[in-house]
N, C-alpha and C positions, 0 to 999 in steps of 0.2 A: 416582889417576883412579879417581875417585865412580863408584859404580854408573851411573846413570842415565845416569853420559855412554859406558860400560862397553854399558851396552844399547839405545845409539844407534847405538854404529860396531857394533854384532852388528846390530841388527835395518838399518842402511846396508847390512852385511856380505851381508844374507841377499836384502833388491832387489837386490844387484847377482848374486849368484846364479840369481836365479827370471828376470832380466835376460837374461844370457847362454845361460840354459836355454832361453826361448824366441826368442832365434835362431837357436841352432842347428835347434832344431824346424822355424824358417818355411827354415832353410837345408834341408834337407831334401823341404820340402814334400808334398802326397798328401791324404790324407785322415785323418789321421795326424798332419798337424799342424791341420791344420780343429779337431779334439777337440781338439789340447797347446795350439792358445793361447789358447785363456782361456780356462785353469787355470791356466795362467803369468803372464797378466795380471795378471787375481784375486790373483795370490799376492804380485808385483811391488808390486801397487797399496797391496794389506796389510801388508805390511815398510814401504815407504816411508812407511801414515801410522801406523805406530807408532813407526818412527823421529822422525820429525815427534814423533809425540808426544813423545817420550821429549827431542829438542832442548829444547824449548819450558818442558819440566818442567822441566827441569838448569835454563833459561833465568830460570828463576820463583824457582826455589832459589838463586839467585847474589843475585838482588837481594831476598829477603827477611830 
């Protein structure tokens, strides 16, 4: 497995982890959920963006 694919898989795993933490936080509810849900959402979106970038780099490296 090349390094770009490895980074993409790691980014996807971290996005799934942030999504899981967000769902667990929402299940508890309350004031803590309101604070934590935004943090988990931004982390998830960031990890997904990074993983998508690595997937795109991997696809472009296959062309060249």
